[in-house]
mmCIF file of the N, C-alpha and C atoms, coordinates in Angstrom:
data_MODEL
# 
_entry.id   MODEL 
# 
loop_
_atom_site.group_PDB 
_atom_site.id 
_atom_site.type_symbol 
_atom_site.label_atom_id 
_atom_site.label_alt_id 
_atom_site.label_comp_id 
_atom_site.label_asym_id 
_atom_site.label_entity_id 
_atom_site.label_seq_id 
_atom_site.pdbx_PDB_ins_code 
_atom_site.Cartn_x 
_atom_site.Cartn_y 
_atom_site.Cartn_z 
_atom_site.occupancy 
_atom_site.B_iso_or_equiv 
_atom_site.pdbx_formal_charge 
_atom_site.auth_seq_id 
_atom_site.auth_comp_id 
_atom_site.auth_asym_id 
_atom_site.auth_atom_id 
_atom_site.pdbx_PDB_model_num 
ATOM 1   N N  . UNK A 1 1  ? 19.486  15.650 -1.034  1.00 0.00 ? 1  UNK A N  1 
ATOM 2   C CA . UNK A 1 1  ? 18.505  16.546 -1.611  1.00 0.00 ? 1  UNK A CA 1 
ATOM 3   C C  . UNK A 1 1  ? 17.126  16.182 -1.071  1.00 0.00 ? 1  UNK A C  1 
ATOM 4   N N  . UNK A 1 2  ? 16.388  17.155 -0.588  1.00 0.00 ? 2  UNK A N  1 
ATOM 5   C CA . UNK A 1 2  ? 15.064  16.886 -0.045  1.00 0.00 ? 2  UNK A CA 1 
ATOM 6   C C  . UNK A 1 2  ? 13.998  17.463 -0.964  1.00 0.00 ? 2  UNK A C  1 
ATOM 7   N N  . UNK A 1 3  ? 12.942  16.698 -1.132  1.00 0.00 ? 3  UNK A N  1 
ATOM 8   C CA . UNK A 1 3  ? 11.772  17.124 -1.880  1.00 0.00 ? 3  UNK A CA 1 
ATOM 9   C C  . UNK A 1 3  ? 10.560  16.944 -0.988  1.00 0.00 ? 3  UNK A C  1 
ATOM 10  N N  . UNK A 1 4  ? 9.442   17.434 -1.437  1.00 0.00 ? 4  UNK A N  1 
ATOM 11  C CA . UNK A 1 4  ? 8.229   17.287 -0.643  1.00 0.00 ? 4  UNK A CA 1 
ATOM 12  C C  . UNK A 1 4  ? 7.059   16.886 -1.520  1.00 0.00 ? 4  UNK A C  1 
ATOM 13  N N  . UNK A 1 5  ? 6.153   16.121 -0.905  1.00 0.00 ? 5  UNK A N  1 
ATOM 14  C CA . UNK A 1 5  ? 4.942   15.662 -1.578  1.00 0.00 ? 5  UNK A CA 1 
ATOM 15  C C  . UNK A 1 5  ? 3.751   16.190 -0.793  1.00 0.00 ? 5  UNK A C  1 
ATOM 16  N N  . UNK A 1 6  ? 2.792   16.774 -1.490  1.00 0.00 ? 6  UNK A N  1 
ATOM 17  C CA . UNK A 1 6  ? 1.588   17.291 -0.853  1.00 0.00 ? 6  UNK A CA 1 
ATOM 18  C C  . UNK A 1 6  ? 0.725   16.120 -0.384  1.00 0.00 ? 6  UNK A C  1 
ATOM 19  N N  . UNK A 1 7  ? 0.418   16.094 0.932   1.00 0.00 ? 7  UNK A N  1 
ATOM 20  C CA . UNK A 1 7  ? -0.367  15.001 1.505   1.00 0.00 ? 7  UNK A CA 1 
ATOM 21  C C  . UNK A 1 7  ? -1.632  15.509 2.201   1.00 0.00 ? 7  UNK A C  1 
ATOM 22  N N  . UNK A 1 8  ? -1.977  16.759 1.979   1.00 0.00 ? 8  UNK A N  1 
ATOM 23  C CA . UNK A 1 8  ? -3.116  17.375 2.658   1.00 0.00 ? 8  UNK A CA 1 
ATOM 24  C C  . UNK A 1 8  ? -4.381  16.532 2.539   1.00 0.00 ? 8  UNK A C  1 
ATOM 25  N N  . UNK A 1 9  ? -4.666  16.012 1.367   1.00 0.00 ? 9  UNK A N  1 
ATOM 26  C CA . UNK A 1 9  ? -5.901  15.249 1.142   1.00 0.00 ? 9  UNK A CA 1 
ATOM 27  C C  . UNK A 1 9  ? -5.877  13.889 1.825   1.00 0.00 ? 9  UNK A C  1 
ATOM 28  N N  . UNK A 1 10 ? -4.716  13.430 2.256   1.00 0.00 ? 10 UNK A N  1 
ATOM 29  C CA . UNK A 1 10 ? -4.595  12.128 2.910   1.00 0.00 ? 10 UNK A CA 1 
ATOM 30  C C  . UNK A 1 10 ? -4.712  12.215 4.434   1.00 0.00 ? 10 UNK A C  1 
ATOM 31  N N  . UNK A 1 11 ? -4.861  13.417 4.957   1.00 0.00 ? 11 UNK A N  1 
ATOM 32  C CA . UNK A 1 11 ? -4.896  13.633 6.398   1.00 0.00 ? 11 UNK A CA 1 
ATOM 33  C C  . UNK A 1 11 ? -6.315  13.426 6.933   1.00 0.00 ? 11 UNK A C  1 
ATOM 34  N N  . UNK A 1 12 ? -6.391  12.668 8.036   1.00 0.00 ? 12 UNK A N  1 
ATOM 35  C CA . UNK A 1 12 ? -7.649  12.442 8.751   1.00 0.00 ? 12 UNK A CA 1 
ATOM 36  C C  . UNK A 1 12 ? -7.515  13.137 10.101  1.00 0.00 ? 12 UNK A C  1 
ATOM 37  N N  . UNK A 1 13 ? -8.591  13.760 10.583  1.00 0.00 ? 13 UNK A N  1 
ATOM 38  C CA . UNK A 1 13 ? -8.531  14.498 11.846  1.00 0.00 ? 13 UNK A CA 1 
ATOM 39  C C  . UNK A 1 13 ? -9.432  13.860 12.900  1.00 0.00 ? 13 UNK A C  1 
ATOM 40  N N  . UNK A 1 14 ? -8.994  14.001 14.160  1.00 0.00 ? 14 UNK A N  1 
ATOM 41  C CA . UNK A 1 14 ? -9.752  13.513 15.306  1.00 0.00 ? 14 UNK A CA 1 
ATOM 42  C C  . UNK A 1 14 ? -9.700  14.590 16.378  1.00 0.00 ? 14 UNK A C  1 
ATOM 43  N N  . UNK A 1 15 ? -10.861 14.957 16.927  1.00 0.00 ? 15 UNK A N  1 
ATOM 44  C CA . UNK A 1 15 ? -10.929 15.933 18.008  1.00 0.00 ? 15 UNK A CA 1 
ATOM 45  C C  . UNK A 1 15 ? -10.708 15.214 19.325  1.00 0.00 ? 15 UNK A C  1 
ATOM 46  N N  . UNK A 1 16 ? -9.706  15.680 20.107  1.00 0.00 ? 16 UNK A N  1 
ATOM 47  C CA . UNK A 1 16 ? -9.353  14.988 21.340  1.00 0.00 ? 16 UNK A CA 1 
ATOM 48  C C  . UNK A 1 16 ? -8.768  15.961 22.346  1.00 0.00 ? 16 UNK A C  1 
ATOM 49  N N  . UNK A 1 17 ? -9.436  16.143 23.470  1.00 0.00 ? 17 UNK A N  1 
ATOM 50  C CA . UNK A 1 17 ? -8.938  16.919 24.612  1.00 0.00 ? 17 UNK A CA 1 
ATOM 51  C C  . UNK A 1 17 ? -8.379  18.293 24.240  1.00 0.00 ? 17 UNK A C  1 
ATOM 52  N N  . UNK A 1 18 ? -9.158  19.114 23.591  1.00 0.00 ? 18 UNK A N  1 
ATOM 53  C CA . UNK A 1 18 ? -8.741  20.470 23.261  1.00 0.00 ? 18 UNK A CA 1 
ATOM 54  C C  . UNK A 1 18 ? -7.751  20.572 22.116  1.00 0.00 ? 18 UNK A C  1 
ATOM 55  N N  . UNK A 1 19 ? -7.583  19.480 21.377  1.00 0.00 ? 19 UNK A N  1 
ATOM 56  C CA . UNK A 1 19 ? -6.671  19.485 20.231  1.00 0.00 ? 19 UNK A CA 1 
ATOM 57  C C  . UNK A 1 19 ? -7.308  18.725 19.076  1.00 0.00 ? 19 UNK A C  1 
ATOM 58  N N  . UNK A 1 20 ? -6.909  19.093 17.878  1.00 0.00 ? 20 UNK A N  1 
ATOM 59  C CA . UNK A 1 20 ? -7.276  18.335 16.691  1.00 0.00 ? 20 UNK A CA 1 
ATOM 60  C C  . UNK A 1 20 ? -6.029  17.537 16.315  1.00 0.00 ? 20 UNK A C  1 
ATOM 61  N N  . UNK A 1 21 ? -6.157  16.212 16.337  1.00 0.00 ? 21 UNK A N  1 
ATOM 62  C CA . UNK A 1 21 ? -5.031  15.362 15.997  1.00 0.00 ? 21 UNK A CA 1 
ATOM 63  C C  . UNK A 1 21 ? -5.068  15.041 14.506  1.00 0.00 ? 21 UNK A C  1 
ATOM 64  N N  . UNK A 1 22 ? -3.911  15.069 13.867  1.00 0.00 ? 22 UNK A N  1 
ATOM 65  C CA . UNK A 1 22 ? -3.785  14.827 12.433  1.00 0.00 ? 22 UNK A CA 1 
ATOM 66  C C  . UNK A 1 22 ? -3.152  13.460 12.207  1.00 0.00 ? 22 UNK A C  1 
ATOM 67  N N  . UNK A 1 23 ? -3.828  12.625 11.432  1.00 0.00 ? 23 UNK A N  1 
ATOM 68  C CA . UNK A 1 23 ? -3.346  11.276 11.150  1.00 0.00 ? 23 UNK A CA 1 
ATOM 69  C C  . UNK A 1 23 ? -3.162  11.086 9.654   1.00 0.00 ? 23 UNK A C  1 
ATOM 70  N N  . UNK A 1 24 ? -2.110  10.336 9.306   1.00 0.00 ? 24 UNK A N  1 
ATOM 71  C CA . UNK A 1 24 ? -1.901  9.905  7.929   1.00 0.00 ? 24 UNK A CA 1 
ATOM 72  C C  . UNK A 1 24 ? -1.661  8.403  7.989   1.00 0.00 ? 24 UNK A C  1 
ATOM 73  N N  . UNK A 1 25 ? -2.554  7.638  7.375   1.00 0.00 ? 25 UNK A N  1 
ATOM 74  C CA . UNK A 1 25 ? -2.473  6.173  7.401   1.00 0.00 ? 25 UNK A CA 1 
ATOM 75  C C  . UNK A 1 25 ? -2.353  5.651  8.827   1.00 0.00 ? 25 UNK A C  1 
ATOM 76  N N  . UNK A 1 26 ? -3.205  6.112  9.705   1.00 0.00 ? 26 UNK A N  1 
ATOM 77  C CA . UNK A 1 26 ? -3.277  5.663  11.106  1.00 0.00 ? 26 UNK A CA 1 
ATOM 78  C C  . UNK A 1 26 ? -2.084  6.084  11.954  1.00 0.00 ? 26 UNK A C  1 
ATOM 79  N N  . UNK A 1 27 ? -1.178  6.901  11.425  1.00 0.00 ? 27 UNK A N  1 
ATOM 80  C CA . UNK A 1 27 ? -0.029  7.381  12.185  1.00 0.00 ? 27 UNK A CA 1 
ATOM 81  C C  . UNK A 1 27 ? -0.260  8.845  12.552  1.00 0.00 ? 27 UNK A C  1 
ATOM 82  N N  . UNK A 1 28 ? -0.124  9.156  13.840  1.00 0.00 ? 28 UNK A N  1 
ATOM 83  C CA . UNK A 1 28 ? -0.276  10.533 14.306  1.00 0.00 ? 28 UNK A CA 1 
ATOM 84  C C  . UNK A 1 28 ? 0.901   11.356 13.790  1.00 0.00 ? 28 UNK A C  1 
ATOM 85  N N  . UNK A 1 29 ? 0.602   12.381 12.969  1.00 0.00 ? 29 UNK A N  1 
ATOM 86  C CA . UNK A 1 29 ? 1.682   13.207 12.409  1.00 0.00 ? 29 UNK A CA 1 
ATOM 87  C C  . UNK A 1 29 ? 1.692   14.623 12.968  1.00 0.00 ? 29 UNK A C  1 
ATOM 88  N N  . UNK A 1 30 ? 0.633   15.003 13.705  1.00 0.00 ? 30 UNK A N  1 
ATOM 89  C CA . UNK A 1 30 ? 0.623   16.350 14.254  1.00 0.00 ? 30 UNK A CA 1 
ATOM 90  C C  . UNK A 1 30 ? -0.633  16.660 15.035  1.00 0.00 ? 30 UNK A C  1 
ATOM 91  N N  . UNK A 1 31 ? -0.623  17.871 15.616  1.00 0.00 ? 31 UNK A N  1 
ATOM 92  C CA . UNK A 1 31 ? -1.754  18.350 16.401  1.00 0.00 ? 31 UNK A CA 1 
ATOM 93  C C  . UNK A 1 31 ? -1.955  19.845 16.167  1.00 0.00 ? 31 UNK A C  1 
ATOM 94  N N  . UNK A 1 32 ? -3.205  20.264 16.273  1.00 0.00 ? 32 UNK A N  1 
ATOM 95  C CA . UNK A 1 32 ? -3.549  21.685 16.239  1.00 0.00 ? 32 UNK A CA 1 
ATOM 96  C C  . UNK A 1 32 ? -4.295  21.973 17.530  1.00 0.00 ? 32 UNK A C  1 
ATOM 97  N N  . UNK A 1 33 ? -3.783  22.909 18.309  1.00 0.00 ? 33 UNK A N  1 
ATOM 98  C CA . UNK A 1 33 ? -4.419  23.265 19.573  1.00 0.00 ? 33 UNK A CA 1 
ATOM 99  C C  . UNK A 1 33 ? -5.637  24.142 19.313  1.00 0.00 ? 33 UNK A C  1 
ATOM 100 N N  . UNK A 1 34 ? -6.727  23.877 20.049  1.00 0.00 ? 34 UNK A N  1 
ATOM 101 C CA . UNK A 1 34 ? -7.923  24.716 19.911  1.00 0.00 ? 34 UNK A CA 1 
ATOM 102 C C  . UNK A 1 34 ? -8.303  25.355 21.244  1.00 0.00 ? 34 UNK A C  1 
ATOM 103 N N  . UNK A 1 35 ? -7.388  25.320 22.215  1.00 0.00 ? 35 UNK A N  1 
ATOM 104 C CA . UNK A 1 35 ? -7.634  26.011 23.472  1.00 0.00 ? 35 UNK A CA 1 
ATOM 105 C C  . UNK A 1 35 ? -7.410  27.501 23.245  1.00 0.00 ? 35 UNK A C  1 
ATOM 106 N N  . UNK A 1 36 ? -8.101  28.361 24.006  1.00 0.00 ? 36 UNK A N  1 
ATOM 107 C CA . UNK A 1 36 ? -7.997  29.811 23.772  1.00 0.00 ? 36 UNK A CA 1 
ATOM 108 C C  . UNK A 1 36 ? -6.572  30.369 23.821  1.00 0.00 ? 36 UNK A C  1 
ATOM 109 N N  . UNK A 1 37 ? -5.736  29.855 24.703  1.00 0.00 ? 37 UNK A N  1 
ATOM 110 C CA . UNK A 1 37 ? -4.385  30.412 24.827  1.00 0.00 ? 37 UNK A CA 1 
ATOM 111 C C  . UNK A 1 37 ? -3.419  29.947 23.732  1.00 0.00 ? 37 UNK A C  1 
ATOM 112 N N  . UNK A 1 38 ? -3.691  28.815 23.109  1.00 0.00 ? 38 UNK A N  1 
ATOM 113 C CA . UNK A 1 38 ? -2.798  28.305 22.057  1.00 0.00 ? 38 UNK A CA 1 
ATOM 114 C C  . UNK A 1 38 ? -3.547  28.049 20.753  1.00 0.00 ? 38 UNK A C  1 
ATOM 115 N N  . UNK A 1 39 ? -4.638  28.710 20.560  1.00 0.00 ? 39 UNK A N  1 
ATOM 116 C CA . UNK A 1 39 ? -5.520  28.443 19.422  1.00 0.00 ? 39 UNK A CA 1 
ATOM 117 C C  . UNK A 1 39 ? -4.791  28.532 18.089  1.00 0.00 ? 39 UNK A C  1 
ATOM 118 N N  . UNK A 1 40 ? -4.932  27.477 17.298  1.00 0.00 ? 40 UNK A N  1 
ATOM 119 C CA . UNK A 1 40 ? -4.400  27.456 15.948  1.00 0.00 ? 40 UNK A CA 1 
ATOM 120 C C  . UNK A 1 40 ? -2.942  27.083 15.827  1.00 0.00 ? 40 UNK A C  1 
ATOM 121 N N  . UNK A 1 41 ? -2.262  26.767 16.936  1.00 0.00 ? 41 UNK A N  1 
ATOM 122 C CA . UNK A 1 41 ? -0.845  26.406 16.865  1.00 0.00 ? 41 UNK A CA 1 
ATOM 123 C C  . UNK A 1 41 ? -0.705  24.988 16.315  1.00 0.00 ? 41 UNK A C  1 
ATOM 124 N N  . UNK A 1 42 ? 0.018   24.858 15.193  1.00 0.00 ? 42 UNK A N  1 
ATOM 125 C CA . UNK A 1 42 ? 0.213   23.576 14.523  1.00 0.00 ? 42 UNK A CA 1 
ATOM 126 C C  . UNK A 1 42 ? 1.553   22.984 14.919  1.00 0.00 ? 42 UNK A C  1 
ATOM 127 N N  . UNK A 1 43 ? 1.530   21.720 15.353  1.00 0.00 ? 43 UNK A N  1 
ATOM 128 C CA . UNK A 1 43 ? 2.751   20.988 15.673  1.00 0.00 ? 43 UNK A CA 1 
ATOM 129 C C  . UNK A 1 43 ? 2.776   19.740 14.805  1.00 0.00 ? 43 UNK A C  1 
ATOM 130 N N  . UNK A 1 44 ? 3.835   19.567 14.020  1.00 0.00 ? 44 UNK A N  1 
ATOM 131 C CA . UNK A 1 44 ? 3.983   18.400 13.152  1.00 0.00 ? 44 UNK A CA 1 
ATOM 132 C C  . UNK A 1 44 ? 5.223   17.623 13.563  1.00 0.00 ? 44 UNK A C  1 
ATOM 133 N N  . UNK A 1 45 ? 5.189   16.291 13.369  1.00 0.00 ? 45 UNK A N  1 
ATOM 134 C CA . UNK A 1 45 ? 6.365   15.484 13.666  1.00 0.00 ? 45 UNK A CA 1 
ATOM 135 C C  . UNK A 1 45 ? 7.421   15.723 12.592  1.00 0.00 ? 45 UNK A C  1 
ATOM 136 N N  . UNK A 1 46 ? 8.632   15.299 12.890  1.00 0.00 ? 46 UNK A N  1 
ATOM 137 C CA . UNK A 1 46 ? 9.733   15.452 11.939  1.00 0.00 ? 46 UNK A CA 1 
ATOM 138 C C  . UNK A 1 46 ? 9.399   14.716 10.647  1.00 0.00 ? 46 UNK A C  1 
ATOM 139 N N  . UNK A 1 47 ? 9.706   15.349 9.527   1.00 0.00 ? 47 UNK A N  1 
ATOM 140 C CA . UNK A 1 47 ? 9.436   14.757 8.226   1.00 0.00 ? 47 UNK A CA 1 
ATOM 141 C C  . UNK A 1 47 ? 8.202   15.344 7.557   1.00 0.00 ? 47 UNK A C  1 
ATOM 142 N N  . UNK A 1 48 ? 7.501   16.237 8.258   1.00 0.00 ? 48 UNK A N  1 
ATOM 143 C CA . UNK A 1 48 ? 6.330   16.904 7.696   1.00 0.00 ? 48 UNK A CA 1 
ATOM 144 C C  . UNK A 1 48 ? 6.475   18.402 7.895   1.00 0.00 ? 48 UNK A C  1 
ATOM 145 N N  . UNK A 1 49 ? 5.895   19.169 6.973   1.00 0.00 ? 49 UNK A N  1 
ATOM 146 C CA . UNK A 1 49 ? 5.931   20.626 7.062   1.00 0.00 ? 49 UNK A CA 1 
ATOM 147 C C  . UNK A 1 49 ? 4.616   21.192 6.536   1.00 0.00 ? 49 UNK A C  1 
ATOM 148 N N  . UNK A 1 50 ? 4.357   22.447 6.864   1.00 0.00 ? 50 UNK A N  1 
ATOM 149 C CA . UNK A 1 50 ? 3.134   23.132 6.410   1.00 0.00 ? 50 UNK A CA 1 
ATOM 150 C C  . UNK A 1 50 ? 3.525   24.383 5.647   1.00 0.00 ? 50 UNK A C  1 
ATOM 151 N N  . UNK A 1 51 ? 2.870   24.600 4.511   1.00 0.00 ? 51 UNK A N  1 
ATOM 152 C CA . UNK A 1 51 ? 3.062   25.814 3.709   1.00 0.00 ? 51 UNK A CA 1 
ATOM 153 C C  . UNK A 1 51 ? 1.732   26.214 3.105   1.00 0.00 ? 51 UNK A C  1 
ATOM 154 N N  . UNK A 1 52 ? 1.347   27.450 3.282   1.00 0.00 ? 52 UNK A N  1 
ATOM 155 C CA . UNK A 1 52 ? 0.137   28.007 2.668   1.00 0.00 ? 52 UNK A CA 1 
ATOM 156 C C  . UNK A 1 52 ? -1.104  27.149 2.918   1.00 0.00 ? 52 UNK A C  1 
ATOM 157 N N  . UNK A 1 53 ? -1.227  26.604 4.130   1.00 0.00 ? 53 UNK A N  1 
ATOM 158 C CA . UNK A 1 53 ? -2.407  25.820 4.480   1.00 0.00 ? 53 UNK A CA 1 
ATOM 159 C C  . UNK A 1 53 ? -2.390  24.378 4.005   1.00 0.00 ? 53 UNK A C  1 
ATOM 160 N N  . UNK A 1 54 ? -1.294  23.930 3.421   1.00 0.00 ? 54 UNK A N  1 
ATOM 161 C CA . UNK A 1 54 ? -1.157  22.544 2.967   1.00 0.00 ? 54 UNK A CA 1 
ATOM 162 C C  . UNK A 1 54 ? -0.085  21.842 3.783   1.00 0.00 ? 54 UNK A C  1 
ATOM 163 N N  . UNK A 1 55 ? -0.228  20.518 3.923   1.00 0.00 ? 55 UNK A N  1 
ATOM 164 C CA . UNK A 1 55 ? 0.759   19.723 4.644   1.00 0.00 ? 55 UNK A CA 1 
ATOM 165 C C  . UNK A 1 55 ? 1.541   18.906 3.625   1.00 0.00 ? 55 UNK A C  1 
ATOM 166 N N  . UNK A 1 56 ? 2.857   18.905 3.802   1.00 0.00 ? 56 UNK A N  1 
ATOM 167 C CA . UNK A 1 56 ? 3.759   18.208 2.896   1.00 0.00 ? 56 UNK A CA 1 
ATOM 168 C C  . UNK A 1 56 ? 4.598   17.209 3.673   1.00 0.00 ? 56 UNK A C  1 
ATOM 169 N N  . UNK A 1 57 ? 4.886   16.074 3.032   1.00 0.00 ? 57 UNK A N  1 
ATOM 170 C CA . UNK A 1 57 ? 5.808   15.085 3.592   1.00 0.00 ? 57 UNK A CA 1 
ATOM 171 C C  . UNK A 1 57 ? 7.144   15.279 2.913   1.00 0.00 ? 57 UNK A C  1 
ATOM 172 N N  . UNK A 1 58 ? 8.200   15.389 3.705   1.00 0.00 ? 58 UNK A N  1 
ATOM 173 C CA . UNK A 1 58 ? 9.541   15.569 3.172   1.00 0.00 ? 58 UNK A CA 1 
ATOM 174 C C  . UNK A 1 58 ? 10.122  14.204 2.842   1.00 0.00 ? 58 UNK A C  1 
ATOM 175 N N  . UNK A 1 59 ? 10.737  14.095 1.676   1.00 0.00 ? 59 UNK A N  1 
ATOM 176 C CA . UNK A 1 59 ? 11.339  12.837 1.261   1.00 0.00 ? 59 UNK A CA 1 
ATOM 177 C C  . UNK A 1 59 ? 12.734  13.107 0.720   1.00 0.00 ? 59 UNK A C  1 
ATOM 178 N N  . UNK A 1 60 ? 13.580  12.090 0.810   1.00 0.00 ? 60 UNK A N  1 
ATOM 179 C CA . UNK A 1 60 ? 14.918  12.189 0.246   1.00 0.00 ? 60 UNK A CA 1 
ATOM 180 C C  . UNK A 1 60 ? 14.973  11.354 -1.017  1.00 0.00 ? 60 UNK A C  1 
ATOM 181 N N  . UNK A 1 61 ? 15.590  11.893 -2.039  1.00 0.00 ? 61 UNK A N  1 
ATOM 182 C CA . UNK A 1 61 ? 15.721  11.203 -3.319  1.00 0.00 ? 61 UNK A CA 1 
ATOM 183 C C  . UNK A 1 61 ? 17.182  10.926 -3.626  1.00 0.00 ? 61 UNK A C  1 
ATOM 184 N N  . UNK A 1 62 ? 17.386  9.803  -4.240  1.00 0.00 ? 62 UNK A N  1 
ATOM 185 C CA . UNK A 1 62 ? 18.691  9.456  -4.803  1.00 0.00 ? 62 UNK A CA 1 
ATOM 186 C C  . UNK A 1 62 ? 19.838  9.700  -3.826  1.00 0.00 ? 62 UNK A C  1 
ATOM 187 N N  . UNK A 1 63 ? 19.807  8.962  -2.747  1.00 0.00 ? 63 UNK A N  1 
ATOM 188 C CA . UNK A 1 63 ? 20.902  9.037  -1.791  1.00 0.00 ? 63 UNK A CA 1 
ATOM 189 C C  . UNK A 1 63 ? 22.191  8.585  -2.467  1.00 0.00 ? 63 UNK A C  1 
ATOM 190 N N  . UNK A 1 64 ? 23.306  8.799  -1.833  1.00 0.00 ? 64 UNK A N  1 
ATOM 191 C CA . UNK A 1 64 ? 24.605  8.462  -2.418  1.00 0.00 ? 64 UNK A CA 1 
ATOM 192 C C  . UNK A 1 64 ? 24.738  6.982  -2.745  1.00 0.00 ? 64 UNK A C  1 
ATOM 193 N N  . UNK A 1 65 ? 24.019  6.112  -2.004  1.00 0.00 ? 65 UNK A N  1 
ATOM 194 C CA . UNK A 1 65 ? 24.140  4.684  -2.254  1.00 0.00 ? 65 UNK A CA 1 
ATOM 195 C C  . UNK A 1 65 ? 23.210  4.192  -3.367  1.00 0.00 ? 65 UNK A C  1 
ATOM 196 N N  . UNK A 1 66 ? 22.480  5.095  -4.008  1.00 0.00 ? 66 UNK A N  1 
ATOM 197 C CA . UNK A 1 66 ? 21.596  4.723  -5.109  1.00 0.00 ? 66 UNK A CA 1 
ATOM 198 C C  . UNK A 1 66 ? 22.453  4.314  -6.302  1.00 0.00 ? 66 UNK A C  1 
ATOM 199 N N  . UNK A 1 67 ? 22.137  3.193  -6.953  1.00 0.00 ? 67 UNK A N  1 
ATOM 200 C CA . UNK A 1 67 ? 22.977  2.746  -8.078  1.00 0.00 ? 67 UNK A CA 1 
ATOM 201 C C  . UNK A 1 67 ? 22.929  3.707  -9.261  1.00 0.00 ? 67 UNK A C  1 
ATOM 202 N N  . UNK A 1 68 ? 24.064  3.863  -9.912  1.00 0.00 ? 68 UNK A N  1 
ATOM 203 C CA . UNK A 1 68 ? 24.142  4.714  -11.101 1.00 0.00 ? 68 UNK A CA 1 
ATOM 204 C C  . UNK A 1 68 ? 23.595  3.980  -12.322 1.00 0.00 ? 68 UNK A C  1 
ATOM 205 N N  . UNK A 1 69 ? 23.655  2.652  -12.277 1.00 0.00 ? 69 UNK A N  1 
ATOM 206 C CA . UNK A 1 69 ? 23.142  1.824  -13.359 1.00 0.00 ? 69 UNK A CA 1 
ATOM 207 C C  . UNK A 1 69 ? 22.641  0.515  -12.759 1.00 0.00 ? 69 UNK A C  1 
ATOM 208 N N  . UNK A 1 70 ? 21.741  -0.132 -13.445 1.00 0.00 ? 70 UNK A N  1 
ATOM 209 C CA . UNK A 1 70 ? 21.198  -1.381 -12.954 1.00 0.00 ? 70 UNK A CA 1 
ATOM 210 C C  . UNK A 1 70 ? 21.905  -2.592 -13.554 1.00 0.00 ? 70 UNK A C  1 
ATOM 211 N N  . UNK A 1 71 ? 22.786  -2.352 -14.484 1.00 0.00 ? 71 UNK A N  1 
ATOM 212 C CA . UNK A 1 71 ? 23.546  -3.438 -15.113 1.00 0.00 ? 71 UNK A CA 1 
ATOM 213 C C  . UNK A 1 71 ? 25.020  -3.121 -14.918 1.00 0.00 ? 71 UNK A C  1 
ATOM 214 N N  . UNK A 1 72 ? 25.762  -4.113 -14.447 1.00 0.00 ? 72 UNK A N  1 
ATOM 215 C CA . UNK A 1 72 ? 27.194  -3.936 -14.221 1.00 0.00 ? 72 UNK A CA 1 
ATOM 216 C C  . UNK A 1 72 ? 27.939  -4.844 -15.197 1.00 0.00 ? 72 UNK A C  1 
ATOM 217 N N  . UNK A 1 73 ? 28.955  -4.311 -15.827 1.00 0.00 ? 73 UNK A N  1 
ATOM 218 C CA . UNK A 1 73 ? 29.789  -5.108 -16.726 1.00 0.00 ? 73 UNK A CA 1 
ATOM 219 C C  . UNK A 1 73 ? 29.090  -5.507 -18.010 1.00 0.00 ? 73 UNK A C  1 
ATOM 220 N N  . UNK A 1 74 ? 28.266  -4.640 -18.565 1.00 0.00 ? 74 UNK A N  1 
ATOM 221 C CA . UNK A 1 74 ? 27.535  -4.954 -19.785 1.00 0.00 ? 74 UNK A CA 1 
ATOM 222 C C  . UNK A 1 74 ? 28.473  -4.767 -20.975 1.00 0.00 ? 74 UNK A C  1 
ATOM 223 N N  . UNK A 1 75 ? 28.926  -5.869 -21.548 1.00 0.00 ? 75 UNK A N  1 
ATOM 224 C CA . UNK A 1 75 ? 29.866  -5.762 -22.656 1.00 0.00 ? 75 UNK A CA 1 
ATOM 225 C C  . UNK A 1 75 ? 29.266  -6.184 -23.989 1.00 0.00 ? 75 UNK A C  1 
ATOM 226 N N  . UNK A 1 76 ? 27.955  -6.451 -24.009 1.00 0.00 ? 76 UNK A N  1 
ATOM 227 C CA . UNK A 1 76 ? 27.332  -6.871 -25.264 1.00 0.00 ? 76 UNK A CA 1 
ATOM 228 C C  . UNK A 1 76 ? 26.755  -5.706 -26.052 1.00 0.00 ? 76 UNK A C  1 
ATOM 229 N N  . UNK A 1 77 ? 26.679  -4.519 -25.446 1.00 0.00 ? 77 UNK A N  1 
ATOM 230 C CA . UNK A 1 77 ? 26.233  -3.340 -26.158 1.00 0.00 ? 77 UNK A CA 1 
ATOM 231 C C  . UNK A 1 77 ? 24.726  -3.117 -26.211 1.00 0.00 ? 77 UNK A C  1 
ATOM 232 N N  . UNK A 1 78 ? 23.932  -4.058 -25.786 1.00 0.00 ? 78 UNK A N  1 
ATOM 233 C CA . UNK A 1 78 ? 22.481  -3.878 -25.874 1.00 0.00 ? 78 UNK A CA 1 
ATOM 234 C C  . UNK A 1 78 ? 21.865  -3.393 -24.569 1.00 0.00 ? 78 UNK A C  1 
ATOM 235 N N  . UNK A 1 79 ? 22.625  -3.295 -23.507 1.00 0.00 ? 79 UNK A N  1 
ATOM 236 C CA . UNK A 1 79 ? 22.033  -2.881 -22.238 1.00 0.00 ? 79 UNK A CA 1 
ATOM 237 C C  . UNK A 1 79 ? 22.578  -1.608 -21.734 1.00 0.00 ? 79 UNK A C  1 
# 
């Protein structure tokens, strides 16, 4: 199951060679072209998506190996 977290406010931008580079915690996550022929084209790395002008990080929750309980063999009734 995949969920997403809004990270738009955590994005820092840098203008570089006809592109705006998008960084999150010093990691390059995407680029927006500002050249006339490709103006406004957004490219994001895998694990990120854009919707309605916001950038979201995709995350996976509760994989199959996630424990169903944190206590195994509880026979005293209090846990």
